[in-house]
C-alpha positions in Angstrom: -2.7 -6.8 -34.5 -6.1 -7.6 -36.0 -9.6 -5.9 -34.6 -9.9 -8.8 -32.3 -7.9 -9.1 -28.9 -7.0 -12.4 -29.5 -6.3 -13.9 -33.0 -4.6 -17.2 -33.3 -3.3 -16.3 -36.5 -1.4 -13.2 -35.0 0.9 -15.8 -33.4 1.8 -18.1 -36.6 5.5 -16.6 -36.8 5.8 -17.4 -32.8 4.6 -21.1 -33.1 7.0 -21.7 -36.0 9.8 -20.5 -33.8 9.2 -23.3 -31.3 12.0 -26.0 -31.8 10.3 -28.7 -29.6 13.4 -28.5 -27.4 11.2 -29.1 -24.2 13.0 -26.7 -22.2 9.6 -25.7 -21.2 8.6 -28.5 -19.8 10.2 -29.9 -16.6 8.7 -27.4 -13.9 5.0 -26.5 -15.7 3.0 -26.9 -13.0 -0.2 -28.3 -15.0 1.8 -30.6 -17.4 3.0 -32.9 -14.0 -1.2 -33.1 -14.0 -1.5 -34.6 -17.9 0.2 -38.2 -18.9 0.3 -37.2 -22.4 2.5 -34.7 -24.4 -0.6 -32.6 -25.2 -0.7 -31.5 -21.8 2.6 -29.8 -21.8 3.8 -26.2 -23.2 5.6 -28.6 -26.1 2.4 -29.9 -27.0 0.0 -27.3 -26.6 1.8 -25.1 -28.9 1.7 -28.6 -31.4 -1.6 -28.4 -31.2 -2.1 -24.6 -31.5 -0.2 -25.2 -35.1 -2.2 -28.2 -36.1 -5.4 -26.2 -35.1 -4.2 -23.3 -37.2 -3.2 -25.1 -39.8 -6.7 -27.3 -40.2 -4.9 -30.3 -39.3 -7.0 -30.8 -36.0 -10.6 -29.4 -35.5 -11.2 -27.3 -32.5 -13.0 -29.9 -30.0 -13.3 -30.6 -26.5 -10.2 -32.4 -26.6 -8.3 -29.9 -27.8 -9.9 -27.8 -25.2 -9.0 -30.0 -22.3 -5.2 -29.7 -23.3 -5.2 -26.0 -23.8 -7.3 -25.3 -20.5 -5.0 -27.5 -18.9 -2.7 -24.1 -18.1 -2.5 -21.9 -15.4 -1.1 -19.5 -17.5 2.4 -18.7 -14.9 4.5 -17.8 -17.5 7.4 -20.1 -16.7 7.3 -21.6 -20.5 7.0 -17.8 -21.3 10.4 -17.2 -19.5 12.2 -20.6 -20.5 12.0 -20.5 -24.0 14.9 -20.0 -25.8 13.1 -18.9 -28.8 10.9 -16.5 -27.0 7.6 -17.5 -28.4 4.7 -15.9 -26.7 3.5 -19.3 -25.7 1.0 -17.9 -22.6 -0.4 -15.3 -25.3 -0.7 -18.2 -28.1 -2.9 -20.2 -25.5 -5.2 -17.2 -25.0 -5.5 -17.0 -28.6 -6.4 -20.5 -29.2 -9.1 -20.0 -25.7 -10.6 -17.3 -28.1 -10.9 -19.7 -31.0 -12.5 -22.4 -28.9 -15.0 -20.3 -27.7 -15.6 -18.7 -31.3 -16.4 -22.6 -32.1 -18.0 -23.8 -28.9 -15.7 -25.9 -27.6 -14.6 -24.5 -24.2 -15.2 -25.9 -21.1 -19.1 -25.3 -19.6 -17.9 -23.7 -16.6 -16.8 -20.5 -18.8 -20.7 -19.9 -19.6 -21.2 -19.5 -15.8 -18.5 -17.4 -15.5 -19.2 -14.9 -18.3 -22.5 -15.0 -17.1 -21.0 -13.4 -13.8 -19.6 -10.4 -15.7 -22.6 -9.6 -17.6 -24.7 -9.9 -14.7 -22.6 -8.9 -12.0 -19.4 -7.4 -13.6 -17.2 -9.9 -11.8 -16.1 -13.3 -12.3 -17.3 -14.6 -8.9 -21.0 -14.0 -9.7 -21.6 -11.6 -6.2 -23.7 -8.6 -6.3 -22.0 -5.5 -7.6 -23.1 -3.9 -4.4 -20.8 -6.4 -2.1 -17.9 -4.9 -3.6 -17.4 -2.8 -0.9 -18.5 -5.2 1.4 -14.7 -4.7 2.8 -14.6 -0.8 4.2 -16.9 -2.1 6.8 -14.1 -3.9 8.2 -11.7 -1.0 8.6 -10.9 0.8 11.3 -11.1 4.5 9.6 -13.7 5.6 7.0 -13.3 4.3 3.1 -12.9 7.4 1.0 -15.0 7.6 -1.9 -14.5 10.8 -3.5 -15.1 12.2 -6.9 -11.9 13.8 -7.3 -8.5 12.6 -5.8 -4.8 11.7 -6.7 -5.1 8.3 -6.3 -7.1 5.7 -6.5 -7.1 2.3 -4.9 -8.4 -0.7 -7.1 -8.5 -3.7 -4.9 -10.0 -6.0 -7.8 -12.8 -8.9 -7.2 -10.4 -10.7 -5.5 -9.3 -8.4 -2.9 -12.6 -6.8 -2.7 -15.0 -10.0 -2.7 -13.2 -12.8 -0.6 -13.0 -13.5 2.9 -9.2 -13.5 2.8 -8.7 -11.0 0.3 -10.6 -8.0 2.4 -8.4 -8.5 4.7 -5.5 -7.7 2.0 -7.8 -4.8 1.6 -8.5 -3.3 4.9 -4.5 -3.6 5.3 -3.5 -1.6 2.0 -6.0 1.4 3.4 -4.5 1.9 6.8 -1.2 2.2 4.7 -2.6 4.7 2.5 -4.0 6.6 5.4 -0.7 6.4 7.2 1.1 7.6 4.5 -1.0 10.7 4.1 -2.0 10.2 0.7 -4.9 11.9 -0.8 -6.8 8.5 -1.9 -10.1 6.8 -3.0 -11.8 4.1 -4.2 -14.6 4.2 -7.0 -16.6 1.6 -5.0 -19.5 0.3 -6.9 -18.4 1.9 -10.3 -15.2 -0.7 -10.2 -15.7 -3.1 -12.6 -13.3 -6.5 -12.9 -10.4 -5.4 -15.1 -11.5 -8.1 -17.5 -8.3 -10.7 -17.2 -10.8 -13.5 -16.5 -12.4 -13.0 -19.8 -9.3 -12.7 -21.6 -8.0 -15.8 -20.4 -10.8 -17.6 -20.4 -11.3 -17.1 -24.4 -14.6 -14.6 -23.8 -13.2 -12.0 -25.2 -16.1 -10.4 -27.0 -17.1 -8.4 -23.9 -13.5 -6.9 -23.0 -13.4 -4.0 -24.4 -16.5 -3.2 -22.4 -15.0 -3.4 -19.1 -11.7 -1.0 -20.5 -13.8 1.2 -21.4 -15.8 1.3 -18.6 -13.0 1.1 -15.6 -10.9 3.8 -17.6 -13.5 6.2 -17.6 -14.1 5.8 -14.3 -10.6 6.6 -13.3 -10.2 9.4 -15.8 -13.5 11.3 -13.7 -11.4 11.3 -10.9 -8.6 13.2 -12.2 -6.1 10.8 -10.3 -2.8 10.5 -11.3 -2.2 6.9 -10.2 -3.8 4.0 -10.0 -3.0 1.5 -6.8 -3.7 -2.3 -7.4 -3.7 -5.3 -4.9 -3.8 -7.6 -7.2 -0.4 -8.7 -10.1 -3.3 -9.4 -12.7 -4.9 -5.8 -12.6 -1.5 -4.3 -12.2 -0.9 -6.3 -15.5 -3.5 -6.1 -17.4 -4.0 -2.4 -17.5 -0.1 -2.1 -18.1 -0.5 -4.8 -21.1 -4.3 -5.4 -22.1 -5.4 -2.2 -21.9 -2.7 -0.5 -23.8 -2.9 -2.7 -26.6 -6.7 -2.0 -26.5 -6.3 2.0 -26.2 -2.6 2.8 -26.4 -1.2 4.4 -23.2 -3.4 5.2 -20.3 -3.2 8.7 -19.1 -2.0 7.7 -15.3 0.6 5.6 -14.0 -0.2 2.0 -12.6 1.6 0.6 -10.0 1.1 -2.4 -7.8 0.7 -1.7 -4.0 4.6 -3.4 -3.0 6.1 -1.1 -5.7 3.9 2.0 -3.7 5.0 0.4 -0.2 8.6 0.4 -1.4 8.9 3.9 -2.9 7.0 5.3 0.7 9.5 3.5 2.7 12.3 4.3 0.7 12.0 8.2 1.0 10.8 8.2 4.5 6.9 8.7 3.3 6.0 5.7 5.8 7.6 4.5 8.9 7.4 1.1 10.6 7.7 1.6 13.8 6.2 -1.4 15.5 8.1 -5.1 15.5 6.4 -8.1 13.6 8.1 -11.1 15.0 7.2 -13.8 12.6 9.3 -16.3 10.3 7.9 -16.5 7.0 9.0 -17.8 3.1 7.8 -15.0 0.7 5.8 -16.6 -2.4 6.6 -14.8 -5.9 3.0 -14.3 -7.7 3.7 -15.6 -11.3 2.1 -12.6 -12.6 3.9 -10.2 -10.6 7.4 -11.6 -10.3 8.1 -14.3 -13.6 5.5 -11.7 -15.9 5.8 -8.6 -14.6 9.1 -8.7 -13.3 8.5 -7.1 -9.8 11.0 -9.5 -8.0 12.4 -7.3 -5.0 10.1 -4.5 -3.8 8.3 -7.0 -2.1 11.6 -8.6 -0.3 12.6 -5.0 0.7 9.2 -4.3 2.3 9.3 -7.2 4.6 13.7 -7.1 5.5 12.4 -3.2 6.4 9.8 -4.7 9.0 11.6 -5.3 12.6 11.6 -8.6 13.8 10.3 -10.1 10.5 12.8 -12.8 9.3 12.4 -13.8 5.5 13.2 -17.0 4.2 13.3 -17.7 0.5 11.7 -20.9 -1.2 14.5 -22.8 -3.1 12.3 -22.1 -5.9 12.2 -18.0 -5.8 11.6 -15.3 -8.4 11.5 -16.9 -12.1 11.4 -20.5 -11.0 8.4 -20.0 -8.3 5.7 -22.4 -8.4 2.8 -21.5 -9.0 0.0 -21.3 -6.8 -2.3 -23.2 -9.0 -5.2 -20.8 -9.3 -4.5 -18.5 -12.7 -5.2 -18.4 -16.0 -9.0 -19.1 -14.7 -7.4 -23.0 -14.3 -9.2 -22.5 -10.2 -12.6 -21.8 -12.1 -11.8 -25.1 -14.7 -10.4 -27.5 -12.5 -10.7 -26.5 -9.1 -9.6 -29.9 -7.3 -6.0 -30.2 -9.1 -6.1 -26.0 -8.5 -6.2 -27.2 -4.9 -3.7 -29.9 -5.6 -1.1 -27.0 -7.0 -1.3 -25.1 -4.1 -0.3 -27.9 -1.9 2.6 -28.6 -3.1 3.8 -24.9 -2.5 2.3 -25.6 1.0 4.7 -28.8 0.9 7.5 -26.4 0.2 7.0 -24.6 3.4 7.7 -27.3 5.6 11.6 -28.0 5.3 11.7 -23.7 6.2 10.1 -24.3 9.5 8.2 -21.1 8.6 5.3 -19.6 10.7 3.9 -18.1 7.6 4.0 -17.9 3.8 3.1 -14.5 2.6 2.3 -13.6 -1.0 1.3 -9.8 -2.6 -1.2 -11.3 -4.6 -5.0 -12.1 -3.1 -5.9 -15.1 -5.4 -2.9 -16.7 -4.2 -3.5 -15.9 -0.5 -6.9 -17.3 -1.6 -6.0 -20.6 -3.2 -3.2 -21.3 -0.8 -5.5 -20.8 1.9 -7.6 -22.9 0.7 -5.0 -25.4 0.1 -3.3 -25.2 3.4 -6.7 -25.8 5.0 -7.6 -28.9 3.0 -4.4 -30.6 3.7 -4.4 -29.5 7.5 -1.8 -27.4 7.4 -1.1 -24.9 10.4 1.1 -22.2 8.2 -0.4 -19.1 7.7 -1.0 -17.1 4.9 -0.5 -13.7 5.0 0.0 -11.0 2.3 2.8 -8.2 2.2 0.3 -5.6 3.4 -0.8 -6.9 6.6 2.8 -7.3 7.6 3.3 -3.8 7.0 0.0 -2.7 8.1 0.8 -4.7 11.5 3.8 -2.5 11.9 2.5 0.7 11.6 
């Protein structure tokens, strides 16, 4: 890799491997929103190649195509040539930002990061507001075995705060020695990478690693699949191996239940479909822990979407799509809501605060009464 975090030339060989077979196109969530081939994964790769070879200059038209993507990873999973499609698209976006051809909304996103250390533009002091909703005191200790890293969408959105509170109750019930970073937690930085605003990523990586290191924690636990992935992939890309274990909360809870350190005892009578978050499932291959957890809850009836695991429909919020095209992000969320209707479920359960937020708003927009919940909320009810 060159010094840049994402350099389009690093993906030249990947793009050359693209056979233009089109297997990536049929289930692409955003490809259906664009009537042109250039809005599909195959077309985007061709645009990237043309831009790299100087046949097409970075411009607003190219940007409208390369940001028409949630980075859901379906094309990455489906490609028979193993083209790193999503990585190449991130590199293309970085080039567009470098040339000043990115969507203007991303300048506000960058400003939010620089001022408040999060993509939402909320005061950094509000990062711990969720703790006041918890039934017990949330620890902010200098040293602990486990650091809980809620992430921006769990800590700072109303649907997400319910996830953070539920997670805190689980960590307490398991008797773990844990803490949060409080206002020392900055965004993991993934929105900077996804948007192409990569110039400041290293600052966020360095800060978060130092904050975790100061706690002497052996394990970092995230609510957000995005945070989970970036600690595993991007942080290692920049600094090599991190010196603590990184788990998504569903992996931790699955381990705690299987080892009898956490005992769900109350019945939770609910019929629900599990929605695989793209980054947790298709990209990071964490499919079974959330399902094992839900099956361990008495009274809970788990149903599967026809499209699940690797073919799961994207909620619509990934890859900064919610920031660049909010209305279409909700349209994609509404499609997932529609898929739940034939299943006759009371709720859709996911394992991602961002999925929960987008699906919740999509359900409200279309007038659906289906509840949107997180796996941790189901577990908390059972304790």
